C-alpha positions in Angstrom: 0.0 0.0 0.0 1.3 3.5 -0.8 0.3 6.6 1.0 0.3 10.1 -0.5 0.5 13.1 1.8 -2.0 15.8 0.9 -1.3 19.5 1.6 -4.6 21.3 2.1 -4.4 24.9 1.1 -6.2 26.1 4.1 -3.3 25.0 6.3 -0.7 27.1 4.4 0.7 30.5 5.2 0.7 33.3 2.6 3.8 33.8 0.6 5.2 36.6 -1.5 6.5 36.3 -5.0 10.2 36.7 -6.0 13.5 34.9 -6.0 15.5 33.9 -3.0 18.1 36.5 -2.2 21.1 36.7 -2.0 21.5 33.1 -3.1 19.1 33.1 -6.1 21.8 31.8 -8.5 22.1 28.6 -6.5 18.6 27.3 -7.1 15.7 28.2 -9.3 12.2 26.8 -9.5 10.0 26.3 -12.6 6.4 25.0 -12.7 5.9 22.4 -15.4 2.1 22.8 -16.2 1.4 19.2 -17.0 -2.0 17.7 -17.9 -5.5 17.1 -16.6 -6.5 13.5 -15.9 -9.9 12.1 -16.9 -10.9 12.0 -13.2 -10.3 15.7 -12.9 -7.0 15.6 -11.0 -4.2 17.6 -12.6 -0.6 16.3 -12.8 2.0 19.1 -12.7 5.6 19.4 -11.6 8.1 21.6 -9.8 11.5 21.6 -11.5 14.3 22.6 -9.1 17.5 23.5 -11.0 20.7 23.8 -8.8 24.0 25.4 -9.5 26.6 22.8 -10.7 27.9 20.7 -7.9 25.1 21.7 -5.4 22.6 19.3 -3.9 19.3 19.5 -2.2 17.4 17.1 0.1 14.8 14.4 0.3 11.9 14.4 2.7 14.0 12.5 5.3 17.4 14.1 4.6 19.4 12.9 7.6 20.6 15.1 10.6 22.7 17.4 8.4 20.0 18.0 5.8 16.9 20.3 5.4 13.8 18.7 4.1 11.8 20.5 1.5 8.7 22.4 2.7 5.9 23.1 0.2 3.4 26.0 0.4 0.6 26.4 -2.2 -1.3 29.4 -0.6 -2.5 31.9 -3.2 -3.5 29.2 -5.6 -6.9 29.3 -7.3 -9.3 26.5 -7.9 -7.1 24.1 -6.0 -8.2 22.2 -2.9 -5.1 20.2 -2.1 -1.7 19.2 -3.5 0.2 15.9 -3.1 3.9 16.0 -3.9 5.6 12.8 -5.1 9.2 12.0 -4.2 11.6 10.5 -6.9 14.2 8.1 -5.6 17.0 10.0 -4.0 20.7 9.4 -3.7 22.6 8.6 -0.5 25.6 10.9 0.2 28.4 10.3 2.7 30.6 13.2 3.5 32.9 13.7 6.6 31.3 10.8 8.3 27.7 12.1 7.9 25.0 10.5 5.8 22.5 12.7 3.9 19.9 11.8 1.3 18.8 14.0 -1.6 19.3 15.1 -5.2 22.4 16.3 -7.1 22.2 19.2 -9.5 18.3 19.3 -9.6 15.1 17.3 -9.3 11.5 17.3 -10.6 8.9 16.9 -7.9 5.6 15.7 -9.6 2.4 17.1 -8.0 -1.1 15.7 -8.0 -3.4 18.7 -7.8 -6.9 18.2 -6.6 -9.8 20.5 -7.4 -13.6 20.7 -6.9 -14.0 22.3 -10.4 -12.0 20.2 -12.9 -13.7 21.9 -15.8 -12.1 25.2 -14.9 -8.5 26.5 -15.2 -6.2 26.3 -12.1 -3.6 28.8 -10.9 -0.8 27.3 -8.8 1.0 29.7 -6.6 3.2 29.3 -3.6 6.7 28.7 -2.3 9.1 25.8 -1.8 11.7 26.1 1.0 14.8 23.9 0.5 18.3 23.5 1.7 21.1 23.6 -0.8 24.6 22.4 0.0 28.1 22.2 -1.4 30.9 23.1 1.0 28.3 25.0 3.1 24.5 24.5 3.5 22.1 27.4 2.9 18.3 27.6 3.3 16.6 28.9 0.2 13.0 30.0 -0.4 11.7 30.0 -4.0 8.3 31.3 -5.1 6.3 30.2 -8.1 3.1 31.2 -9.9 1.7 29.5 -13.1 -1.5 28.5 -14.8 -2.5 24.8 -15.1 -4.6 24.7 -18.3 -7.3 22.2 -18.8 -5.9 21.1 -22.2 -2.2 20.7 -21.1 -0.2 17.9 -22.6 1.8 15.2 -21.0 5.4 16.1 -20.1 8.3 13.7 -20.3 10.1 15.1 -17.3 7.1 14.7 -15.0 6.5 11.2 -16.4 10.1 10.2 -15.8 10.0 11.5 -12.2 6.7 9.6 -11.6 8.3 6.4 -12.9 11.4 7.0 -10.8 9.7 5.9 -7.6 10.5 3.2 -5.0 9.0 -0.2 -5.3 6.1 -0.9 -2.9 6.2 -3.7 -0.3 4.1 -5.9 -2.5 6.2 -5.2 -5.7 9.3 -6.1 -3.8 7.8 -9.4 -2.5 8.2 -8.4 1.1 6.1 -10.3 3.6 5.2 -9.3 7.2 7.1 -6.4 8.7 7.4 -6.1 12.5 8.2 -3.1 14.7 9.1 -3.7 18.3 9.0 -0.6 20.6 11.1 -0.1 23.8 11.1 3.0 26.0 14.3 5.0 26.3 15.0 8.0 28.6 13.7 10.6 26.2 11.5 8.7 23.7 11.2 5.3 22.0 13.6 2.8 20.5 12.0 1.1 17.5 13.4 -2.0 15.8 11.9 -3.2 12.5 12.6 -6.6 10.9 11.6 -8.1 7.6 12.8 -10.5 5.0 14.5 -9.0 1.9 17.4 -10.5 -0.1 20.4 -8.1 -0.2 20.1 -5.2 -2.7 23.8 -4.4 -2.5 26.7 -4.4 -0.1 26.0 -0.8 1.0 22.3 -0.9 1.8 20.8 2.1 3.7 17.5 1.9 5.7 15.6 5.0 6.6 12.7 4.9 9.1 10.1 7.7 9.4 7.7 8.1 12.2 4.8 9.6 10.2 4.8 12.6 12.6 6.7 15.7 11.6 7.2 16.6 15.3 9.2 13.4 16.0 13.0 13.3 15.4 14.3 9.9 14.1 17.9 8.9 14.4 20.0 7.3 11.6 19.2 3.6 11.5 21.6 1.0 12.8 21.2 -1.8 10.3 22.1 -5.5 10.6 21.6 -8.5 8.3 20.9 -12.1 9.2 20.9 -13.8 5.9 17.8 -12.6 4.1 16.4 -10.8 7.2 17.2 -7.2 7.7 16.9 -5.4 11.0 17.0 -1.6 11.5 16.9 0.2 14.9 16.2 3.9 15.4 15.6 6.2 18.3 12.6 8.5 18.2 12.3 11.7 20.3 9.4 14.2 20.2 10.5 17.8 19.6 8.7 18.9 22.8 10.6 16.3 24.8 7.4 14.8 26.1 6.1 11.3 25.8 4.2 10.3 22.6 2.4 7.3 21.1 3.7 5.8 17.9 1.1 4.9 15.3 2.7 1.8 13.6 0.4 2.2 10.6 2.0 5.5 9.7 5.7 4.3 10.0 7.5 4.4 6.7 10.6 2.2 6.1 12.7 2.9 3.0 15.6 0.7 1.8 18.2 2.0 -0.7 20.9 0.0 -2.4 22.2 -1.0 -5.8 20.3 1.7 -7.6 17.1 0.3 -6.2 14.7 1.6 -3.6 11.8 0.1 -1.7 9.2 1.9 0.5 7.2 0.1 3.1 4.2 1.7 4.8 3.2 0.4 8.2 4.4 -2.4 10.5 2.9 -4.7 13.1 3.8 -5.4 16.7 6.1 -8.3 17.3 
C-alpha cells in the first residue's frame, strides 16, 4: 500500500513572489504545467535547478539536511496538492549521511480541485536546503496557470516512474516493529525478510509525525532478514504514542529503492 501526503491549502501560510536572495543563483524553480486526468485531478511538476555541484534534500534528509517544505497558498481552484518523491541518492561526507538530489530534481504534483472543468492557478513557495561546502536555506516562489488542455510532459512522467517499489512489488512479507522505551523517547526495531540489494544498503525509518525526530538507522543483516533500529524523540521532549500504521521504512541499495508503509507489533 502506498500513502500520498496531501497538503490542504487552508493550512498554508501566505507567501510573497520573487526569487530567493542573495542566493538566487544557487537554485531556481519552474512550474511544469502538465496535464488534466480524466478523473479531474491535474498532474504538474516543480523543477528545481541547482548550480553545478550543489545538492538539495529528500523528505527525510538525515541530521545534516533540510527537508523541502511546500506551500501552495495563493492558488486558485485548487483544494489540495500531493507532492511525489523521486528516488533520491545517499551521500556520505565527513562521516555524515544525507539523502537527496544532485544538480536538480523534478517533484511531480497531483493537484486536486472541486471544479475540474475550470483552469487552475498554482502559486506558492518551496523552502529547501542547498549544499556544497556549506548549506544554505533557500526560499523559491512560483506562480503559473495549469490549463485544462495541457499535454503530458516527459520530465514529469520520468519522475513519476522513478519511484520506490512498494512492499508488494518487492515481494516483502510481514514487517514487524518492536518498541522499547528510552529515557527521552522510544527505540524502534523493525525486521523483515529481503534479499540483499547491495553491499551498501541504507535503511531510513520515518515516524509519520513531523514533530518526532528519528535517528539514523543502525542496520544489521541475518541472511535474508534485515533489522534496523532507530531512536525517536518528540521535539517537545514529552512522551508520545507511535502509530505503527504511519511508519515508513525505505531501503536503498544497488540503484534500487523500496518503500514500506506500516508495520505490526512483534
